[in-house]
C-alpha positions in Angstrom: -1.9 -15.5 -11.6 -5.2 -15.2 -13.3 -8.7 -14.0 -11.2 -8.6 -17.6 -9.4 -5.4 -16.5 -7.5 -7.0 -13.3 -6.3 -8.2 -13.8 -3.0 -10.5 -11.9 -0.8 -11.8 -9.3 -3.5 -15.1 -11.6 -5.0 -16.9 -8.2 -5.3 -14.1 -6.6 -7.3 -13.1 -9.9 -9.6 -17.1 -10.2 -10.0 -17.4 -7.4 -11.6 -14.7 -7.7 -13.7 -15.5 -11.2 -15.1 -19.3 -10.0 -15.5 -18.0 -7.5 -17.8 -16.1 -9.6 -19.6 -18.9 -12.1 -19.8 -21.5 -9.6 -21.5 -18.9 -8.1 -23.6 -19.1 -4.8 -21.6 -15.1 -4.2 -20.6 -14.9 -0.4 -19.8 -12.1 1.5 -21.3 -11.4 3.2 -18.1 -11.0 1.6 -14.7 -10.1 3.2 -11.5 -9.3 0.5 -9.0 -9.3 2.0 -5.6 -8.5 0.6 -2.2 -5.7 0.0 0.2 -2.2 -0.3 -0.6 -1.4 -3.9 -1.1 -5.1 -5.8 -0.9 -4.4 -7.3 -4.6 -5.3 -4.1 -7.1 -2.2 -4.8 -9.6 -2.7 -8.2 -9.6 -6.3 -8.0 -10.3 -5.1 -5.2 -13.3 -3.0 -8.3 -14.3 -5.5 -11.0 -14.3 -7.8 -8.5 -16.3 -5.2 -8.3 -19.0 -4.8 -12.4 -18.8 -8.3 -13.1 -19.2 -8.5 -10.3 -22.1 -5.9 -12.5 -24.0 -5.7 -15.9 -22.4 -6.3 -18.5 -25.2 -6.5 -21.5 -22.9 -9.0 -19.8 -20.4 -10.5 -17.1 -22.2 -12.6 -14.6 -19.8 -10.9 -16.0 -17.1 -7.3 -16.6 -17.2 -4.9 -20.1 -16.9 -2.2 -17.8 -15.4 0.4 -20.7 -17.1 0.5 -20.3 -20.9 3.1 -18.0 -22.5 0.9 -15.0 -22.8 -0.5 -15.3 -19.6 3.3 -15.6 -17.9 4.4 -12.7 -20.5 1.3 -10.4 -19.0 2.6 -11.6 -15.5 6.1 -10.4 -16.0 4.9 -7.2 -17.9 6.5 -8.6 -20.8 4.1 -8.3 -23.3 3.9 -6.1 -26.5 0.3 -4.4 -25.8 0.3 -4.2 -22.1 2.3 -0.8 -20.4 2.7 -0.5 -17.0 3.7 2.7 -15.4 4.7 4.1 -12.1 5.7 7.6 -11.0 8.6 8.7 -12.0 10.1 9.9 -9.0 6.8 11.2 -6.1 4.7 12.4 -9.4 4.4 11.7 -12.9 6.1 13.6 -15.2 4.3 15.2 -18.0 6.8 13.1 -20.5 5.4 10.0 -19.2 1.9 10.6 -20.0 2.7 12.5 -23.3 4.6 9.1 -24.4 2.0 6.7 -23.3 -0.8 9.2 -25.0 1.1 8.9 -28.5 1.4 4.8 -28.2 -2.3 4.8 -27.2 -2.6 5.8 -30.7 -1.2 3.3 -32.5 -3.0 0.1 -32.8 -2.4 -2.9 -30.8 0.9 -5.0 -32.1 -0.7 -8.1 -31.3 -4.3 -8.3 -29.5 -7.2 -6.9 -29.6 -6.5 -4.3 -27.1 -4.0 -2.4 -26.0 -3.6 -1.9 -21.9 -1.8 1.0 -19.9 -1.9 0.6 -16.3 -1.1 3.5 -14.4 0.2 2.4 -10.6 -0.3 5.1 -8.2 -2.7 7.0 -10.2 -2.6 9.5 -7.5 0.0 11.1 -7.8 -0.8 12.8 -10.9 0.1 16.6 -10.7 -2.8 18.6 -12.5 -0.3 19.4 -15.8 -0.1 15.4 -16.1 -3.9 14.8 -15.1 -4.9 17.1 -17.7 -2.8 15.6 -20.0 -4.3 12.3 -19.7 -7.7 13.6 -19.6 -7.4 14.2 -22.8 -7.2 10.9 -23.9 -10.0 9.5 -21.4 -12.2 11.8 -22.4 -11.9 10.1 -26.2 -9.6 7.0 -25.9 -8.9 4.7 -28.7 -11.3 1.8 -29.0 -9.0 -0.3 -28.9 -7.3 1.0 -25.7 -7.8 -0.1 -21.5 -6.6 2.3 -19.1 -6.8 0.9 -15.7 -5.6 3.3 -12.5 -4.4 2.4 -9.5 -5.5 4.6 -6.4 -4.7 4.1 -2.5 -5.7 7.9 -2.4 -8.6 8.6 -5.2 -9.5 11.8 -3.7 -6.3 13.4 -5.2 -7.6 12.7 -8.6 -9.2 14.9 -10.6 -13.1 15.0 -10.3 -13.0 14.9 -14.5 -10.9 11.7 -14.3 -13.1 9.9 -12.1 -15.8 11.0 -13.5 -14.8 9.0 -16.6 -13.8 5.9 -14.8 -15.3 3.1 -13.8 -14.9 2.7 -10.4 -13.9 -0.6 -9.1 -13.8 -1.1 -4.8 -10.8 -3.4 -3.0 -11.2 -3.5 0.6 -8.8 -5.1 3.3 -8.2 -8.5 3.6 -9.2 -10.5 7.3 -6.2 -12.3 8.8 -7.3 -15.9 7.6 -7.1 -14.2 3.8 -3.7 -12.9 4.7 -2.4 -15.7 6.3 -2.8 -18.2 3.2 -1.3 -15.7 1.0 2.3 -14.8 3.4 2.5 -18.4 4.6 4.8 -19.4 1.8 6.6 -16.2 1.4 7.7 -15.0 4.9 9.9 -16.4 7.6 8.1 -18.5 10.1 9.8 -17.0 13.3 8.1 -13.5 11.6 4.5 -15.1 10.6 2.3 -14.1 13.1 4.1 -10.5 14.1 3.7 -10.0 10.1 -0.2 -10.8 10.1 -0.6 -8.5 12.4 1.3 -5.8 11.0 -0.3 -5.9 7.6 -3.3 -4.6 8.8 -5.2 -6.3 6.3 -2.6 -5.5 3.5 -0.4 -8.1 2.1 1.7 -5.6 0.7 2.4 -4.4 4.3 3.2 -8.0 5.2 5.5 -8.6 3.0 7.1 -4.8 3.7 8.1 -5.5 7.0 9.3 -9.1 6.0 12.6 -7.5 4.0 15.7 -7.8 5.9 16.4 -4.0 5.9 12.8 -3.2 7.3 12.7 -5.5 9.4 16.1 -4.3 10.7 14.5 -1.1 11.4 11.6 -2.5 13.2 13.9 -3.9 15.9 16.0 -0.9 16.0 12.8 1.7 16.3 11.5 -0.7 19.2 15.2 -0.5 21.0 14.5 3.3 20.6 11.4 3.3 22.1 12.4 1.2 25.2 15.2 3.7 26.1 12.9 6.7 26.6 11.6 8.6 29.3 13.7 7.4 32.7 16.5 6.2 30.3 18.8 9.0 28.9 20.6 6.5 26.7 19.1 8.3 23.4 17.2 11.5 23.0 13.8 12.3 21.3 16.0 13.9 18.6 17.9 11.1 18.1 14.7 9.1 17.5 13.7 11.6 15.4 16.7 12.0 13.3 16.8 8.1 13.0 12.9 8.1 11.2 14.0 11.2 9.2 17.1 9.6 7.8 14.6 7.6 5.4 13.2 10.9 3.5 10.8 8.6 1.9 7.5 10.2 3.7 5.6 6.7 3.1 8.4 4.6 4.8 8.4 6.8 7.9 4.7 6.7 8.1 5.1 3.2 8.3 7.5 3.3 11.0 5.2 5.6 12.6 2.3 2.8 12.6 4.8 0.6 14.5 4.6 3.8 17.3 1.1 3.4 17.3 1.4 -0.3 17.9 3.9 0.2 20.8 1.4 2.4 22.4 -1.4 -0.1 22.0 0.8 -3.0 23.5 1.5 -0.9 26.5 -1.8 0.2 27.1 -3.2 -3.8 26.7 -0.5 -5.1 28.8 -1.0 -2.0 31.7 -4.8 -3.0 31.6 -5.2 -6.4 31.3 -2.0 -8.5 31.9 -3.1 -10.8 29.2 -0.1 -11.6 26.6 -2.9 -12.7 24.0 -3.6 -9.1 23.4 0.0 -8.2 22.7 1.0 -7.8 19.2 4.8 -7.2 18.9 5.6 -10.7 20.7 9.3 -10.5 20.3 9.6 -7.1 22.3 7.3 -8.7 25.2 9.8 -8.4 28.4 10.1 -4.8 27.3 6.5 -4.0 27.2 5.8 -5.5 30.4 9.2 -3.4 31.8 8.1 0.1 30.0 4.3 -0.3 30.9 5.0 0.6 34.4 6.5 3.7 33.4 3.2 5.4 32.2 -0.4 6.0 33.3 -3.7 4.9 30.9 -3.7 8.5 30.5 -0.5 9.1 28.9 -0.6 6.2 27.0 -3.9 6.9 25.2 -2.4 10.6 24.7 0.8 9.4 22.9 -1.5 7.2 21.1 -3.3 10.5 19.7 -0.4 12.6 19.4 1.4 9.8 17.0 -2.0 10.0 14.9 -2.0 13.6 15.0 2.5 13.1 14.0 1.0 10.9 10.5 -1.7 13.1 9.6 0.5 15.6 9.7 3.0 14.4 7.6 0.8 13.4 5.1 -0.4 17.3 4.8 3.3 18.1 4.3 4.1 19.2 7.4 8.1 19.9 8.2 8.9 16.5 8.4 12.0 16.7 11.3 10.0 19.4 13.3 7.1 17.2 13.5 9.0 14.3 14.3 11.2 16.4 17.3 7.8 17.5 18.5 6.1 14.3 19.0 9.2 12.7 20.5 9.8 15.7 23.3 6.4 15.1 23.9 6.5 11.8 24.7 9.8 11.4 26.2 11.5 14.5 27.8 8.1 15.6 28.5 6.4 13.1 29.6 
């Protein structure tokens, strides 16, 4: 690991390297950016750089200290995620108590809060108390995909480090040895600049459900083997709204591929190439106007779900409009 293994985030890593060189490491960082682009990896790399004796200020990634930090098995490194949808107040109280105890073997105690945007007001206020006057030996690293959900007072007390989407070449170099070869090209597309998304879709269960979803979509409109309600139920089975929005992003790819095939007949523009015959066939059933409208309706559905709209009703409405109602 260590900074040299963080690809495509030169600006973010240079900010941290400069702080290390000048001994101006902040006590609270807020790492913001899309999911799956290296924020957690960079947080761990920063902790390695702070503690590594082999390559001080950089981290070698292979010594015992670096390995323990990478495995989150170091007594002065604490990694947290929400217990359920939100952080529990008890989680924050526990790390607050721990933060006042001196480091066991290091100069710093580091607390990494992943998905920090999932702090409700009570938990956020509890965390804010220690961020306002942190013990001098503590560092807090908050990781957030949706920083707008954080309290402004937490943001104002943090040094913000921004992360960007990766380009296709960077995605390819990172995932080439991590995914099945026959899926590689499709996964690069599905990544949309996020290694995390590529790895998500490479998981067997998620890949299987991707195939099932596209089979449902091929049976919309003229065929009635599946109704729009079947597709809505299929997606709602997940219950995890983040997963459901990921599947709806696949639906966006579907409309896009139908649109570009109908417009250009160029298979180089098709992203879901393992469904090319179905895309060619289904594109004949819709007008370009239909496909533009279906793309917009799917985008609106994703926004609605993220804004806590009724899940099943929202899904049923979408697929009624693009299925029976099309």
